[in-house]
N, C-alpha and C positions, 0 to 999 in steps of 0.2 A: 503493500498498498504507498508505505515513505516514496519509496522509487517511482510510485507512479504519481503523485503527489511533486516531486521536484523533477518529472519530466511535461506536467500538465506548468509545471510555471514557468519553463521556458514559451508556450506559444505566446501569453501577452509582452514576455519582454521580449520577443523577436516582432508583433508587430509594434511595442512601443519603439523598439530602434526601428525599425523601418519609419515609424513619424518621427522620428529625431533626424533620418537620413536625408527624409523627405521636405522637411520643413524648409523652408528659404530660411528662418534668422540659423540656421544651420550649414550653411554651407560648408565651415568649416574643414577642417581635416580632423580638428579635434573633436567634436562633437562627434563625424561620424567614429573614425578613431574606439574611442571612446563607447558609443552604440553597440560597436560590435565585438569588440573586445570584450566585453559586458554578457553580452549573449553567448561568445566563446567557452567561456571562463562557466559559463551555468550547465552550457552542454557536455564538459569537460567534467562537474563536477557532477553533473546529474545521472552519466554514462558510464562513469567511471576509468575514461579512458586516459588520466593521470598525465596528460601532457604536459602539464606545470604542475607544482604541488601545490596545493590548497595555499600556503603563506605567501607562494609570491603572486600567486592570483590578486589576492589580499590588495599587499603591496601592488601592484600594478593598478587596482582599481584606485583604490588611492593617491593611488601618485598621477591619475587620471582626474581624479576628482578635485584635487590641489589646483593642477593647472588650469581646467575647467573654471574653478574661483577665479582664483589671478584671470585669468582670461575675461570674466564678467565683468573683473574690477577694470579693465580698461579698453570697452567694448566700445563705452558711450553711450547704450542704449537707450533709446526715449523711455523716460519712467513710466508714462502711457499705457505704456505698449507692452503686452503680454512677457515679450521674449526676457524680460530680465525674469522674473516670475518662473517661467521657463526653466531658463539658462541652470539657475539657483535649484531649483526641480529636481536636475537631472546632476548634478550633483551631489546633492542627499542621497539622490537612488543609489549612485555607486558608491559613497559609502556603508550604505545599508548594507547592498548588494555584498561588498568586501565584509562586511561582519558576517553575515548571513552563511558564506560560502565556509569559513572554518570547522561552525558546528556540523554543518553539511557533512566533509569529509571527514568528515567522524560518526557519519551514521545517523547522525543526535546529537542531540547535547550531550558533554565530554563529563562525567560524572567519577565521581570519585571512585562507583563499586568497577567503570569499567576499565577504569583503570588500576586493577589491582588495588583500590583501595587508597590508593596518592594520590591526591586532590589535587591539579592543574588548575584550578585556575579556571573550571569549566560551572561549579557551582555557582557562582558569579554569574559568568560567559552569556548561558541562559535567560535570566530577567535579563541583564543589559541588553540582547540583542531584541527579545520582545519588545521590552520598550522604545528602542529605536522604530522596529517595523512600527510599532499603534502608534508615534509620532510622528513616522511618514506619511503615514495613512491620515491622517489628521490632514497633515500640512500639503495631501493632496485634496482631498475636499477643500480646501479653503484654496490650493492655486484655480483648478476647473473651475468654481462657486464664480473666483475673483475673474478669469477669463472670457466666463458667460457674461458678468457683468458690466464688464469695461467695453466687450468685445459682443456686444449681441447676435451680429452679422458676419464674425469670425467662422471660417471652416472648422469640420471637425477635429482636424489636422491635432491640433496642440491639448485637444480636450481628452483626445485617441489615447496619445503620447502617454498623455499623463496618467490617467486610469487607467490604461496598461500595465505605469510600471508600479502603482500600486496596489494593484492588482497580485502582479510578478513576486512580491514580496510577501504579501500577505500569504498564497500559495507554500511556496518557500515555509513562509514560519511555520504554518500547520503542516507541513509534511516534515520538520523539526521535531513538534509535539505529537504528531504522533508514534 
């Protein structure tokens, strides 16, 4: 069941990544690379290909999130547009996915029982990861409401992107709890 949920999380993540790549505001190479690498990391972890170790994937996603945040600071996007909110949503999504990959690679939460009685901080990791997913879900709802309120005639692309990325994080969290 857990593997099926992990695989199911890839579908909305892939749709969200396609929306990110297709959006006019993200024709930059960093946005496209971030979306593609996040989807690749999820596929690698969900199907156990082990192309790159989980901690390395997390480090890559965190570096992309940092790069996205720095790029957001210097893009000079109009404050009344939804581009800054969407860019920040993407950067936070990268951080949440980086956090989800670590327990995902261990087949769920890393507990003292699973590690032969020695705690590796996994007992604290799961509540923190779940709190991050909860916060990201709330931010996703806020971003969607803001985009729809500020731009009533906007295309469905940014709304679909945000909803898919939020849904993907929630499905991965549910898989970790299963």
